[in-house]
N, CA, C and O atoms as a Tinker XYZ file with bonds, in Angstrom:
   272  protein
     1  N     15.246000  -45.281000  -28.861000    73     2
     2  CA    16.160000  -44.218000  -28.412000    64     1     3
     3  C     15.498000  -42.870000  -28.438000    63     2     4     5
     4  O     15.785000  -42.019000  -27.596000    81     3
     5  N     14.656000  -42.666000  -29.345000    73     3     6
     6  CA    13.955000  -41.308000  -29.433000    64     5     7
     7  C     13.113000  -41.133000  -28.182000    63     6     8     9
     8  O     13.100000  -40.070000  -27.560000    81     7
     9  N     12.389000  -42.235000  -27.818000    73     7    10
    10  CA    11.527000  -42.134000  -26.654000    64     9    11
    11  C     12.319000  -41.809000  -25.299000    63    10    12    13
    12  O     11.861000  -41.076000  -24.422000    81    11
    13  N     13.442000  -42.382000  -25.243000    73    11    14
    14  CA    14.308000  -42.114000  -24.007000    64    13    15
    15  C     14.854000  -40.739000  -24.093000    63    14    16    17
    16  O     14.974000  -40.123000  -23.033000    81    15
    17  N     15.196000  -40.181000  -25.183000    73    15    18
    18  CA    15.648000  -38.805000  -25.292000    64    17    19
    19  C     14.485000  -37.830000  -24.970000    63    18    20    21
    20  O     14.680000  -36.797000  -24.329000    81    19
    21  N     13.332000  -38.180000  -25.415000    73    19    22
    22  CA    12.175000  -37.332000  -25.186000    64    21    23
    23  C     11.886000  -37.300000  -23.622000    63    22    24    25
    24  O     11.601000  -36.258000  -23.033000    81    23
    25  N     11.981000  -38.477000  -23.040000    73    23    26
    26  CA    11.772000  -38.531000  -21.582000    64    25    27
    27  C     12.814000  -37.753000  -20.802000    63    26    28    29
    28  O     12.515000  -37.061000  -19.828000    81    27
    29  N     14.066000  -37.893000  -21.272000    73    27    30
    30  CA    15.153000  -37.072000  -20.668000    64    29    31
    31  C     14.915000  -35.566000  -20.867000    63    30    32    33
    32  O     15.078000  -34.793000  -19.923000    81    31
    33  N     14.547000  -35.157000  -22.030000    73    31    34
    34  CA    14.251000  -33.764000  -22.341000    64    33    35
    35  C     13.122000  -33.261000  -21.399000    63    34    36    37
    36  O     13.206000  -32.175000  -20.826000    81    35
    37  N     12.103000  -34.070000  -21.272000    73    35    38
    38  CA    10.917000  -33.732000  -20.405000    64    37    39
    39  C     11.389000  -33.573000  -18.933000    63    38    40    41
    40  O     10.935000  -32.675000  -18.224000    81    39
    41  N     12.288000  -34.444000  -18.503000    73    39    42
    42  CA    12.675000  -34.432000  -17.051000    64    41    43
    43  C     13.595000  -33.090000  -16.922000    63    42    44    45
    44  O     13.485000  -32.345000  -15.949000    81    43
    45  N     14.438000  -32.866000  -17.900000    73    43    46
    46  CA    15.345000  -31.617000  -17.778000    64    45    47
    47  C     14.565000  -30.363000  -17.760000    63    46    48    49
    48  O     14.802000  -29.450000  -16.970000    81    47
    49  N     13.583000  -30.339000  -18.694000    73    47    50
    50  CA    12.869000  -29.115000  -18.837000    64    49    51
    51  C     11.678000  -29.052000  -17.669000    63    50    52    53
    52  O     11.329000  -27.974000  -17.187000    81    51
    53  N     11.151000  -30.204000  -17.305000    73    51    54
    54  CA    10.060000  -30.180000  -16.367000    64    53    55
    55  C     10.424000  -29.993000  -14.966000    63    54    56    57
    56  O      9.660000  -29.386000  -14.216000    81    55
    57  N     11.581000  -30.491000  -14.542000    73    55    58
    58  CA    12.031000  -30.365000  -13.171000    64    57    59
    59  C     11.979000  -28.898000  -12.715000    63    58    60    61
    60  O     11.302000  -28.576000  -11.739000    81    59
    61  N     12.741000  -27.955000  -13.466000    73    59    62
    62  CA    12.705000  -26.626000  -13.007000    64    61    63
    63  C     11.341000  -25.977000  -12.934000    63    62    64    65
    64  O     11.030000  -25.194000  -12.036000    81    63
    65  N     10.567000  -26.331000  -13.895000    73    63    66
    66  CA     9.167000  -25.793000  -14.025000    64    65    67
    67  C      8.378000  -26.156000  -12.712000    63    66    68    69
    68  O      7.769000  -25.313000  -12.053000    81    67
    69  N      8.450000  -27.509000  -12.392000    73    67    70
    70  CA     7.757000  -27.966000  -11.224000    64    69    71
    71  C      8.273000  -27.434000   -9.959000    63    70    72    73
    72  O      7.488000  -27.205000   -9.038000    81    71
    73  N      9.572000  -27.211000   -9.837000    73    71    74
    74  CA    10.148000  -26.605000   -8.647000    64    73    75
    75  C      9.691000  -25.210000   -8.507000    63    74    76    77
    76  O      9.353000  -24.793000   -7.399000    81    75
    77  N      9.656000  -24.410000   -9.627000    73    75    78
    78  CA     9.294000  -23.089000   -9.618000    64    77    79
    79  C      7.746000  -22.941000   -9.283000    63    78    80    81
    80  O      7.356000  -21.969000   -8.635000    81    79
    81  N      6.918000  -23.869000   -9.712000    73    79    82
    82  CA     5.509000  -23.811000   -9.442000    64    81    83
    83  C      5.322000  -24.119000   -7.935000    63    82    84    85
    84  O      4.510000  -23.458000   -7.287000    81    83
    85  N      6.001000  -25.039000   -7.398000    73    83    86
    86  CA     5.899000  -25.385000   -5.903000    64    85    87
    87  C      6.339000  -24.181000   -5.093000    63    86    88    89
    88  O      5.705000  -23.847000   -4.093000    81    87
    89  N      7.472000  -23.487000   -5.529000    73    87    90
    90  CA     8.002000  -22.363000   -4.809000    64    89    91
    91  C      6.997000  -21.251000   -4.836000    63    90    92    93
    92  O      6.850000  -20.546000   -3.837000    81    91
    93  N      6.250000  -21.043000   -6.002000    73    91    94
    94  CA     5.311000  -19.932000   -6.070000    64    93    95
    95  C      4.079000  -20.229000   -5.255000    63    94    96    97
    96  O      3.472000  -19.310000   -4.705000    81    95
    97  N      3.689000  -21.483000   -5.160000    73    95    98
    98  CA     2.523000  -21.921000   -4.340000    64    97    99
    99  C      2.817000  -21.699000   -2.816000    63    98   100   101
   100  O      1.987000  -21.206000   -2.052000    81    99
   101  N      3.962000  -22.071000   -2.473000    73    99   102
   102  CA     4.380000  -21.877000   -0.951000    64   101   103
   103  C      4.466000  -20.372000   -0.769000    63   102   104   105
   104  O      3.925000  -19.898000    0.230000    81   103
   105  N      5.066000  -19.595000   -1.597000    73   103   106
   106  CA     5.158000  -18.159000   -1.355000    64   105   107
   107  C      3.837000  -17.506000   -1.329000    63   106   108   109
   108  O      3.589000  -16.660000   -0.469000    81   107
   109  N      2.951000  -17.860000   -2.248000    73   107   110
   110  CA     1.615000  -17.288000   -2.266000    64   109   111
   111  C      0.799000  -17.706000   -0.949000    63   110   112   113
   112  O      0.068000  -16.910000   -0.359000    81   111
   113  N      0.976000  -18.900000   -0.588000    73   111   114
   114  CA     0.238000  -19.337000    0.715000    64   113   115
   115  C      0.774000  -18.550000    1.888000    63   114   116   117
   116  O     -0.007000  -18.150000    2.751000    81   115
   117  N      2.090000  -18.305000    1.963000    73   115   118
   118  CA     2.643000  -17.568000    3.140000    64   117   119
   119  C      2.157000  -16.096000    3.001000    63   118   120   121
   120  O      1.862000  -15.483000    4.027000    81   119
   121  N      2.059000  -15.510000    1.805000    73   119   122
   122  CA     1.575000  -14.130000    1.703000    64   121   123
   123  C      0.174000  -14.001000    2.126000    63   122   124   125
   124  O     -0.200000  -13.054000    2.819000    81   123
   125  N     -0.628000  -14.961000    1.711000    73   123   126
   126  CA    -2.048000  -14.980000    2.142000    64   125   127
   127  C     -2.195000  -15.120000    3.737000    63   126   128   129
   128  O     -3.061000  -14.505000    4.357000    81   127
   129  N     -1.342000  -15.918000    4.295000    73   127   130
   130  CA    -1.421000  -16.112000    5.736000    64   129   131
   131  C     -1.033000  -14.816000    6.445000    63   130   132   133
   132  O     -1.662000  -14.437000    7.433000    81   131
   133  N      0.008000  -14.132000    5.942000    73   131   134
   134  CA     0.445000  -12.835000    6.553000    64   133   135
   135  C     -0.668000  -11.744000    6.356000    63   134   136   137
   136  O     -0.883000  -10.931000    7.255000    81   135
   137  N     -1.343000  -11.727000    5.234000    73   135   138
   138  CA    -2.407000  -10.779000    5.060000    64   137   139
   139  C     -3.576000  -11.090000    6.012000    63   138   140   141
   140  O     -4.200000  -10.179000    6.554000    81   139
   141  N     -3.859000  -12.366000    6.204000    73   139   142
   142  CA    -4.989000  -12.708000    7.194000    64   141   143
   143  C     -4.611000  -12.228000    8.563000    63   142   144   145
   144  O     -5.452000  -11.616000    9.222000    81   143
   145  N     -3.403000  -12.459000    9.049000    73   143   146
   146  CA    -2.961000  -11.983000   10.344000    64   145   147
   147  C     -3.041000  -10.559000   10.464000    63   146   148   149
   148  O     -3.516000  -10.068000   11.488000    81   147
   149  N     -2.598000   -9.799000    9.463000    73   147   150
   150  CA    -2.620000   -8.299000    9.396000    64   149   151
   151  C     -4.048000   -7.857000    9.387000    63   150   152   153
   152  O     -4.343000   -6.846000   10.024000    81   151
   153  N     -4.966000   -8.519000    8.726000    73   151   154
   154  CA    -6.361000   -8.034000    8.638000    64   153   155
   155  C     -7.072000   -8.323000    9.922000    63   154   156   157
   156  O     -8.000000   -7.590000   10.263000    81   155
   157  N     -6.687000   -9.383000   10.691000    73   155   158
   158  CA    -7.371000   -9.764000   11.865000    64   157   159
   159  C     -7.084000   -8.877000   13.066000    63   158   160   161
   160  O     -7.903000   -8.696000   13.967000    81   159
   161  N     -5.853000   -8.329000   13.024000    73   159   162
   162  CA    -5.479000   -7.461000   14.085000    64   161   163
   163  C     -6.004000   -6.063000   13.892000    63   162   164   165
   164  O     -6.051000   -5.624000   12.742000    81   163
   165  N     -6.418000   -5.295000   14.939000    73   163   166
   166  CA    -7.051000   -4.040000   14.767000    64   165   167
   167  C     -6.109000   -2.979000   14.071000    63   166   168   169
   168  O     -6.541000   -2.210000   13.212000    81   167
   169  N     -4.848000   -2.986000   14.478000    73   167   170
   170  CA    -3.921000   -2.191000   13.841000    64   169   171
   171  C     -2.614000   -2.973000   13.748000    63   170   172   173
   172  O     -2.042000   -3.394000   14.754000    81   171
   173  N     -2.183000   -3.144000   12.570000    73   171   174
   174  CA    -0.892000   -3.889000   12.302000    64   173   175
   175  C      0.298000   -2.957000   12.602000    63   174   176   177
   176  O      0.391000   -1.875000   12.022000    81   175
   177  N      1.155000   -3.346000   13.451000    73   175   178
   178  CA     2.291000   -2.426000   13.858000    64   177   179
   179  C      3.239000   -2.315000   12.728000    63   178   180   181
   180  O      3.399000   -3.244000   11.937000    81   179
   181  N      3.867000   -1.195000   12.644000    73   179   182
   182  CA     4.951000   -0.980000   11.661000    64   181   183
   183  C      6.200000   -1.501000   12.276000    63   182   184   185
   184  O      6.538000   -1.085000   13.384000    81   183
   185  N      6.921000   -2.400000   11.624000    73   183   186
   186  CA     8.160000   -2.926000   12.275000    64   185   187
   187  C      9.221000   -1.885000   12.389000    63   186   188   189
   188  O     10.140000   -2.043000   13.193000    81   187
   189  N      9.143000   -0.800000   11.611000    73   187   190
   190  CA    10.161000    0.204000   11.701000    64   189   191
   191  C     10.005000    1.086000   12.911000    63   190   192   193
   192  O     10.965000    1.765000   13.275000    81   191
   193  N      8.891000    1.121000   13.540000    73   191   194
   194  CA     8.624000    2.054000   14.690000    64   193   195
   195  C      8.683000    1.143000   15.944000    63   194   196   197
   196  O      7.943000    0.165000   16.041000    81   195
   197  N      9.563000    1.478000   16.887000    73   195   198
   198  CA     9.669000    0.706000   18.123000    64   197   199
   199  C      8.477000    0.850000   18.897000    63   198   200   201
   200  O      7.775000    1.855000   18.786000    81   199
   201  N      8.172000   -0.196000   19.761000    73   199   202
   202  CA     6.968000   -0.249000   20.562000    64   201   203
   203  C      7.001000    0.961000   21.588000    63   202   204   205
   204  O      8.040000    1.216000   22.197000    81   203
   205  N      5.965000    1.623000   21.747000    73   203   206
   206  CA     5.892000    2.817000   22.589000    64   205   207
   207  C      6.233000    4.104000   21.945000    63   206   208   209
   208  O      5.937000    5.157000   22.510000    81   207
   209  N      6.836000    4.092000   20.801000    73   207   210
   210  CA     7.243000    5.274000   20.161000    64   209   211
   211  C      6.030000    5.890000   19.379000    63   210   212   213
   212  O      5.109000    5.178000   18.977000    81   211
   213  N      6.069000    7.135000   19.197000    73   211   214
   214  CA     5.026000    7.838000   18.355000    64   213   215
   215  C      5.339000    7.717000   16.859000    63   214   216   217
   216  O      6.451000    8.026000   16.430000    81   215
   217  N      4.346000    7.263000   16.056000    73   215   218
   218  CA     4.570000    7.099000   14.652000    64   217   219
   219  C      4.734000    8.538000   13.965000    63   218   220   221
   220  O      5.214000    8.609000   12.834000    81   219
   221  N      4.358000    9.597000   14.610000    73   219   222
   222  CA     4.526000   10.891000   14.022000    64   221   223
   223  C      5.984000   11.405000   14.223000    63   222   224   225
   224  O      6.407000   12.340000   13.544000    81   223
   225  N      6.669000   10.846000   15.067000    73   223   226
   226  CA     8.042000   11.292000   15.277000    64   225   227
   227  C      8.338000   11.580000   16.822000    63   226   228   229
   228  O      7.443000   11.437000   17.655000    81   227
   229  N      9.470000   11.940000   17.131000    73   227   230
   230  CA     9.851000   12.194000   18.520000    64   229   231
   231  C      9.115000   13.418000   19.032000    63   230   232   233
   232  O      8.896000   14.346000   18.253000    81   231
   233  N      8.729000   13.472000   20.270000    73   231   234
   234  CA     8.043000   14.614000   20.823000    64   233   235
   235  C      8.707000   14.879000   22.195000    63   234   236   237
   236  O      9.230000   13.961000   22.826000    81   235
   237  N      8.677000   16.173000   22.648000    73   235   238
   238  CA     9.374000   16.485000   23.836000    64   237   239
   239  C      8.675000   15.776000   25.047000    63   238   240   241
   240  O      9.334000   15.500000   26.049000    81   239
   241  N      7.422000   15.500000   24.961000    73   239   242
   242  CA     6.676000   14.810000   26.012000    64   241   243
   243  C      7.205000   13.365000   26.106000    63   242   244   245
   244  O      7.416000   12.828000   27.194000    81   243
   245  N      7.402000   12.788000   24.976000    73   243   246
   246  CA     7.824000   11.397000   24.855000    64   245   247
   247  C      9.248000   11.214000   25.275000    63   246   248   249
   248  O      9.631000   10.141000   25.743000    81   247
   249  N     10.055000   12.265000   25.114000    73   247   250
   250  CA    11.504000   12.131000   25.507000    64   249   251
   251  C     11.743000   12.547000   26.891000    63   250   252   253
   252  O     12.882000   12.495000   27.357000    81   251
   253  N     10.675000   12.985000   27.626000    73   251   254
   254  CA    10.842000   13.313000   29.013000    64   253   255
   255  C     11.379000   14.797000   29.225000    63   254   256   257
   256  O     11.783000   15.183000   30.322000    81   255
   257  N     11.351000   15.581000   28.113000    73   255   258
   258  CA    11.887000   16.955000   28.353000    64   257   259
   259  C     10.663000   17.836000   28.702000    63   258   260   261
   260  O      9.524000   17.549000   28.334000    81   259
   261  N     10.970000   18.907000   29.425000    73   259   262
   262  CA     9.886000   19.884000   29.763000    64   261   263
   263  C      9.416000   20.581000   28.496000    63   262   264   265
   264  O     10.204000   20.912000   27.610000    81   263
   265  N      8.104000   20.792000   28.440000    73   263   266
   266  CA     7.508000   21.415000   27.218000    64   265   267
   267  C      7.292000   22.933000   27.535000    63   266   268   269
   268  O      6.784000   23.300000   28.594000    81   267
   269  N      7.705000   23.786000   26.562000    73   267   270
   270  CA     7.410000   25.191000   26.741000    64   269   271
   271  C      8.637000   26.023000   27.058000    63   270   272
   272  O      8.531000   27.236000   27.235000    81   271
């Protein structure tokens, strides 16, 4: 009976640990893949800045307004 309870305890404690380890491994692999893609591109775009917009902010030239 003691052996059965020991195995039960091992399964109850071990299952969450194994799930957590697999989750961390997948998360780390995804982060490494994202870093590789970002490193390979010459400039990684900032998702907060729309395409074609100036990262410094809005300018009169970019808005189509006359300057001066």
